[in-house]
Residue frames as a rotation matrix with the C-alpha (Angstrom) as fourth column:
MET 1
-0.053 0.208 0.977 17.40
0.618 0.775 -0.131 3.35
-0.785 0.596 -0.170 31.14
GLY 2
0.895 0.443 -0.061 16.78
0.247 -0.604 -0.758 6.45
-0.372 0.663 -0.650 29.05
THR 3
0.421 -0.829 -0.369 20.44
-0.781 -0.538 0.318 7.40
-0.462 0.154 -0.873 28.93
LEU 4
-0.357 -0.518 0.777 21.38
-0.089 0.847 0.524 3.82
-0.930 0.118 -0.349 28.11
ALA 5
0.325 0.577 0.750 18.93
0.717 0.367 -0.593 3.73
-0.617 0.730 -0.294 25.21
ALA 6
0.947 0.024 -0.321 20.01
-0.141 -0.865 -0.481 7.16
-0.289 0.501 -0.816 23.93
ASN 7
0.097 -0.992 -0.075 23.70
-0.747 -0.122 0.653 6.22
-0.657 -0.007 -0.754 24.05
ILE 8
-0.331 -0.181 0.926 23.16
0.279 0.919 0.279 2.91
-0.901 0.351 -0.254 22.29
PHE 9
0.603 0.639 0.478 20.96
0.661 -0.066 -0.747 4.44
-0.446 0.767 -0.462 19.58
GLY 10
0.845 -0.319 -0.430 23.32
-0.403 -0.907 -0.118 7.38
-0.352 0.273 -0.895 19.10
SER 11
-0.159 -0.954 0.254 26.35
-0.500 0.300 0.812 5.11
-0.851 0.002 -0.525 18.81
VAL 12
-0.179 0.170 0.969 24.67
0.620 0.784 -0.023 2.87
-0.764 0.597 -0.246 16.25
LEU 13
0.847 0.525 0.083 23.43
0.416 -0.559 -0.717 5.90
-0.330 0.642 -0.692 14.28
SER 14
0.557 -0.717 -0.419 26.86
-0.639 -0.692 0.337 7.52
-0.532 0.080 -0.843 14.30
THR 15
-0.380 -0.710 0.592 28.50
-0.163 0.682 0.713 4.29
-0.910 0.175 -0.375 13.18
SER 16
0.179 0.512 0.840 26.01
0.776 0.452 -0.440 3.80
-0.605 0.731 -0.316 10.37
LEU 17
0.961 0.142 -0.236 26.66
0.000 -0.857 -0.516 7.34
-0.275 0.496 -0.823 9.17
VAL 18
0.103 -0.989 -0.108 30.44
-0.678 -0.149 0.719 6.76
-0.727 -0.001 -0.686 9.27
ALA 19
-0.383 -0.201 0.901 29.96
0.326 0.883 0.336 3.57
-0.864 0.423 -0.273 7.25
SER 20
0.627 0.672 0.393 27.72
0.641 -0.159 -0.751 5.40
-0.442 0.723 -0.531 4.76
GLU 21
0.765 -0.430 -0.480 30.33
-0.497 -0.868 -0.015 8.09
-0.410 0.250 -0.877 4.34
TYR 22
-0.278 -0.880 0.386 32.95
-0.390 0.470 0.792 5.39
-0.878 0.069 -0.474 3.78
ARG 23
-0.008 0.365 0.931 30.77
0.657 0.704 -0.270 3.75
-0.754 0.610 -0.245 1.13
ILE 24
0.911 0.333 -0.243 30.52
0.077 -0.716 -0.694 7.04
-0.405 0.614 -0.678 -0.76
GLY 25
0.526 -0.805 0.275 34.27
0.707 0.234 -0.668 7.08
0.473 0.546 0.692 -1.04
SER 26
0.199 -0.560 -0.804 37.22
0.813 -0.364 0.455 8.92
-0.547 -0.744 0.383 0.32
ASN 27
-0.802 -0.450 0.392 37.41
0.596 -0.634 0.493 11.31
0.026 0.629 0.777 -2.63
TYR 28
-0.117 0.807 -0.579 35.08
0.656 -0.375 -0.655 14.05
-0.746 -0.457 -0.485 -1.51
PHE 29
-0.598 -0.153 -0.787 35.80
-0.348 -0.834 0.427 16.13
-0.722 0.529 0.446 -4.61
THR 30
-0.896 0.284 -0.341 33.89
-0.249 0.314 0.916 13.72
0.367 0.906 -0.211 -6.85
SER 31
-0.559 0.733 -0.387 31.11
0.827 0.524 -0.202 12.96
0.054 -0.433 -0.900 -4.36
PRO 32
0.109 0.675 0.730 28.09
0.429 -0.694 0.578 15.24
0.897 0.250 -0.365 -4.21
PHE 33
-0.782 -0.486 0.390 28.69
-0.067 -0.557 -0.828 17.93
0.620 -0.674 0.403 -1.62
GLY 34
-0.077 0.856 0.511 25.11
-0.870 -0.308 0.385 17.81
0.487 -0.415 0.768 -0.38
THR 35
0.660 0.306 -0.686 25.29
-0.075 0.936 0.345 14.10
0.748 -0.176 0.640 0.33
VAL 36
-0.182 -0.829 -0.529 28.57
0.648 0.303 -0.699 14.23
0.740 -0.470 0.482 2.21
GLY 37
-0.763 -0.089 0.641 27.57
-0.271 -0.855 -0.442 17.41
0.587 -0.511 0.628 4.00
SER 38
0.249 0.941 0.229 24.24
-0.748 0.037 0.663 15.95
0.615 -0.336 0.713 5.09
ILE 39
0.545 -0.123 -0.830 25.88
0.348 0.933 0.089 12.78
0.763 -0.337 0.551 6.39
ARG 40
-0.535 -0.828 -0.166 28.46
0.541 -0.185 -0.820 14.76
0.648 -0.529 0.547 8.33
ALA 41
-0.534 0.409 0.740 25.83
-0.591 -0.806 0.018 17.14
0.604 -0.428 0.672 9.73
ALA 42
0.586 0.795 -0.156 23.68
-0.475 0.493 0.729 14.25
0.657 -0.353 0.666 10.93
LYS 43
0.301 -0.561 -0.771 26.71
0.582 0.749 -0.318 12.44
0.756 -0.353 0.552 12.36
ILE 44
-0.729 -0.684 0.008 28.12
0.434 -0.472 -0.768 15.39
0.529 -0.556 0.641 14.24
GLY 45
-0.657 0.498 0.566 24.96
-0.582 -0.812 0.039 17.30
0.479 -0.304 0.823 15.05
PHE 46
0.351 0.936 0.007 22.22
-0.747 0.276 0.605 14.76
0.564 -0.218 0.796 15.64
ALA 47
0.603 -0.139 -0.786 24.11
0.301 0.952 0.062 11.64
0.739 -0.274 0.616 16.69
GLY 48
-0.499 -0.866 0.023 26.65
0.365 -0.234 -0.901 13.68
0.786 -0.441 0.433 18.63
SER 49
-0.566 0.351 0.746 24.00
-0.708 -0.670 -0.221 15.43
0.423 -0.654 0.628 20.66
LEU 50
0.518 0.801 -0.302 22.04
-0.548 0.581 0.602 12.22
0.657 -0.146 0.739 21.12
THR 51
0.234 -0.516 -0.824 24.91
0.619 0.732 -0.283 10.41
0.750 -0.444 0.491 22.79
THR 52
0.733 0.221 0.643 24.89
-0.274 -0.770 0.577 11.96
0.622 -0.599 -0.504 26.22
VAL 53
-0.037 -0.858 -0.512 28.37
0.442 0.446 -0.778 11.52
0.896 -0.255 0.363 27.63
SER 54
-0.674 -0.237 0.700 27.90
-0.411 -0.666 -0.622 14.14
0.614 -0.707 0.351 30.34
THR 55
0.315 0.856 0.409 24.71
-0.902 0.137 0.409 12.47
0.295 -0.498 0.816 31.58
PHE 56
0.657 -0.161 -0.737 26.41
0.082 0.986 -0.142 9.06
0.750 0.033 0.661 31.47
VAL 57
-0.440 -0.894 -0.083 29.32
0.276 -0.046 -0.960 10.36
0.854 -0.446 0.267 33.57
ALA 58
-0.467 0.335 0.818 26.93
-0.769 -0.611 -0.189 12.06
0.436 -0.718 0.543 36.01
GLU 59
0.650 0.753 -0.097 24.93
-0.630 0.606 0.486 8.86
0.425 -0.255 0.869 36.45
VAL 60
0.386 -0.593 -0.706 28.04
0.404 0.797 -0.449 6.73
0.829 -0.112 0.547 37.00
SER 61
-0.649 -0.631 0.425 29.41
-0.053 -0.520 -0.852 9.32
0.759 -0.576 0.304 39.42
GLY 62
-0.032 0.743 0.669 26.11
-0.921 -0.283 0.269 9.27
0.389 -0.607 0.693 41.32
PHE 63
0.785 0.267 -0.559 26.21
-0.139 0.955 0.261 5.48
0.603 -0.127 0.787 41.52
MET 64
-0.066 -0.917 -0.392 29.78
0.472 0.318 -0.822 5.62
0.879 -0.239 0.412 42.84
GLN 65
-0.643 -0.181 0.744 29.02
-0.425 -0.725 -0.543 8.29
0.637 -0.665 0.389 45.44
ARG 66
0.290 0.833 0.471 26.01
-0.927 0.122 0.356 6.38
0.239 -0.540 0.807 46.75
LYS 67
-0.635 -0.672 0.382 28.15
-0.732 0.681 -0.018 3.23
-0.248 -0.291 -0.924 46.84
THR 68
0.513 0.831 0.215 25.57
-0.641 0.537 -0.548 1.24
-0.571 0.144 0.808 44.89
GLU 69
-0.210 -0.562 0.800 26.40
0.102 0.801 0.590 -1.87
-0.972 0.206 -0.111 42.94
HIS 70
0.683 0.642 0.348 25.02
0.414 0.052 -0.909 -0.44
-0.601 0.765 -0.230 39.71
ALA 71
0.473 -0.492 -0.731 28.04
-0.562 -0.807 0.180 1.56
-0.679 0.326 -0.658 38.51
TYR 72
-0.551 -0.834 0.001 30.25
-0.535 0.354 0.767 -1.09
-0.640 0.423 -0.641 36.97
PRO 73
-0.385 0.466 0.796 27.48
0.635 0.760 -0.139 -3.21
-0.670 0.452 -0.589 35.44
TYR 74
0.685 0.657 -0.314 26.03
0.270 -0.630 -0.728 -0.02
-0.676 0.414 -0.609 33.94
ILE 75
0.161 -0.728 -0.666 29.38
-0.739 -0.536 0.408 0.97
-0.654 0.427 -0.624 32.43
ILE 76
-0.749 -0.497 0.439 30.04
-0.159 0.777 0.609 -2.52
-0.643 0.386 -0.661 31.06
THR 77
-0.039 0.833 0.552 26.51
0.691 0.422 -0.587 -2.88
-0.722 0.359 -0.592 29.69
THR 78
0.709 0.325 -0.626 26.54
-0.103 -0.830 -0.548 0.51
-0.697 0.453 -0.556 27.97
LEU 79
-0.044 -0.833 -0.552 29.96
-0.828 -0.279 0.486 0.06
-0.559 0.479 -0.677 26.38
SER 80
-0.748 -0.300 0.592 29.57
-0.025 0.904 0.426 -3.57
-0.663 0.304 -0.684 25.36
ILE 81
0.164 0.874 0.458 26.11
0.660 0.248 -0.709 -3.20
-0.733 0.419 -0.536 23.78
SER 82
0.695 0.072 -0.715 27.11
-0.310 -0.868 -0.388 0.01
-0.649 0.491 -0.581 22.00
CYS 83
-0.290 -0.909 -0.299 30.33
-0.769 0.035 0.638 -1.50
-0.570 0.415 -0.709 20.64
ALA 84
-0.645 0.053 0.762 28.76
0.238 0.962 0.135 -4.80
-0.726 0.268 -0.633 19.61
LEU 85
0.409 0.883 0.233 25.79
0.579 -0.054 -0.813 -3.28
-0.705 0.467 -0.533 17.82
SER 86
0.579 -0.259 -0.773 27.96
-0.521 -0.847 -0.106 -0.63
-0.627 0.465 -0.625 16.18
ALA 87
-0.553 -0.828 0.096 30.36
-0.503 0.423 0.754 -3.29
-0.664 0.368 -0.650 14.89
VAL 88
-0.358 0.516 0.778 27.50
0.614 0.758 -0.220 -5.30
-0.703 0.399 -0.588 13.41
VAL 89
0.700 0.667 -0.253 25.98
0.290 -0.589 -0.754 -2.22
-0.652 0.455 -0.606 11.77
TYR 90
0.246 -0.693 -0.678 29.29
-0.721 -0.598 0.350 -1.01
-0.648 0.403 -0.647 10.38
GLY 91
-0.702 -0.556 0.445 30.19
-0.189 0.748 0.636 -4.43
-0.687 0.362 -0.630 9.04
SER 92
-0.063 0.755 0.652 26.82
0.711 0.493 -0.502 -4.91
-0.701 0.432 -0.568 7.42
ILE 93
0.802 0.352 -0.483 26.92
-0.025 -0.789 -0.614 -1.53
-0.597 0.504 -0.624 5.69
VAL 94
0.161 -0.836 -0.524 30.54
-0.837 -0.397 0.377 -1.64
-0.523 0.378 -0.764 4.55
LYS 95
-0.742 -0.624 0.245 31.00
-0.453 0.736 0.503 -5.31
-0.495 0.262 -0.828 3.70
LEU 96
-0.520 0.571 0.635 27.59
0.470 0.812 -0.345 -6.72
-0.713 0.119 -0.691 2.85
THR 97
0.571 0.798 -0.191 26.15
0.272 -0.404 -0.874 -4.00
-0.775 0.447 -0.448 0.65
């Protein structure tokens, strides 16, 4: 459950930072360097380290080796919740604000 929560939170955080960077604009020469740099640092550093792909793969591999029924539901749950919440967050930041 901890890895699931970390992956979902990290995905939503990364998506919100991507949307925030998009809102600033694609012309980074006119945007404040500190703002863009801080967004990118948080996106790559914090959200990137928060999403634990290696732990996710190790857990799924462990489920598969033990022949438990948890592997595929865990994969589907993690990916679907992360994608759905990230889409909602991105859409609300980019389109509604």
